[in-house]
C-alpha positions as CSV (number, residue, x, y, z in Angstrom):
1,M,41.5,-72.7,-13.7
2,S,40.0,-76.3,-13.9
3,L,36.4,-77.1,-12.0
4,Q,35.8,-80.4,-10.6
5,L,32.7,-82.5,-11.3
6,T,31.4,-84.7,-8.5
7,I,28.9,-87.6,-9.0
8,N,27.3,-89.4,-6.1
9,Y,27.0,-93.1,-6.8
10,P,26.2,-96.4,-4.6
11,E,29.2,-97.9,-2.7
12,T,28.1,-101.3,-4.1
13,L,27.9,-99.9,-8.0
14,P,31.7,-100.7,-9.2
15,D,31.7,-104.3,-7.5
16,A,28.2,-104.6,-9.2
17,V,29.6,-104.2,-12.6
18,G,32.7,-106.1,-12.1
19,K,35.5,-103.1,-11.6
20,T,37.3,-101.5,-9.1
21,R,36.1,-97.9,-7.9
22,E,38.9,-96.8,-10.2
23,Q,38.3,-98.7,-12.8
24,F,34.9,-97.5,-12.9
25,E,35.2,-93.8,-12.4
26,Q,37.9,-93.9,-15.1
27,E,35.3,-95.8,-17.3
28,S,32.5,-93.4,-16.5
29,K,34.8,-90.5,-17.4
30,W,35.8,-92.2,-20.7
31,A,31.9,-93.0,-21.3
32,M,31.0,-89.2,-20.7
33,A,33.7,-88.0,-22.6
34,V,32.9,-90.3,-25.9
35,K,28.9,-89.7,-25.6
36,L,29.7,-85.9,-25.6
37,Y,31.5,-86.1,-28.7
38,E,28.8,-88.2,-30.2
39,M,26.4,-85.7,-29.6
40,K,28.8,-83.1,-30.9
41,R,29.0,-81.1,-27.8
42,L,32.7,-81.7,-27.4
43,S,35.6,-81.7,-30.7
44,S,37.7,-84.9,-30.6
45,G,40.5,-82.8,-29.2
46,M,38.7,-81.2,-26.2
47,A,36.9,-84.7,-25.0
48,A,41.2,-86.1,-25.2
49,A,41.7,-82.6,-23.0
50,L,38.8,-83.5,-20.3
51,L,40.0,-87.3,-20.5
52,E,44.1,-86.1,-20.1
53,V,44.9,-88.0,-23.0
54,D,46.2,-87.2,-26.6
55,R,43.5,-87.1,-29.2
56,V,45.0,-89.8,-31.6
57,T,44.5,-92.2,-27.9
58,F,40.8,-90.6,-28.0
59,I,40.0,-91.2,-31.3
60,L,41.3,-94.9,-31.3
61,K,39.3,-95.5,-28.4
62,L,36.0,-94.6,-30.0
63,G,35.4,-97.8,-31.6
64,E,35.4,-99.6,-28.4
65,Y,32.3,-97.6,-27.6
66,G,30.8,-98.0,-30.9
67,V,30.8,-94.4,-31.9
68,P,32.3,-93.5,-35.6
69,L,34.9,-91.0,-35.8
70,I,33.1,-89.4,-39.1
71,D,29.6,-89.5,-38.4
72,L,28.0,-88.1,-42.0
73,S,24.5,-89.2,-43.5
74,E,23.7,-91.0,-46.6
75,E,23.0,-87.6,-48.5
76,E,26.2,-86.1,-47.1
77,L,28.2,-89.0,-48.5
78,L,26.5,-88.9,-51.8
79,S,26.9,-85.2,-52.1
80,D,30.6,-85.5,-50.9
81,I,31.1,-88.1,-54.0
82,E,29.3,-85.8,-56.6
83,N,31.2,-83.1,-55.7
84,A,34.4,-84.9,-55.9
């Protein structure tokens, strides 16, 4: 079973950001999925499923939102190097 999320927004908002209604809604959906992934609330696979795209497509588009695929702290990177 699939649920639906409805978000109300001003009729003029898509035009204000230079998008069609469809483009604005699709971009909003992507922004939500990417942000949830960045916050570690969704895996890349779950985010891709939410967007109805394959995981590789989702991963490749992360750069457009400035979100790294791998987000390790300096300590984690150094630990990985020392343990290699």
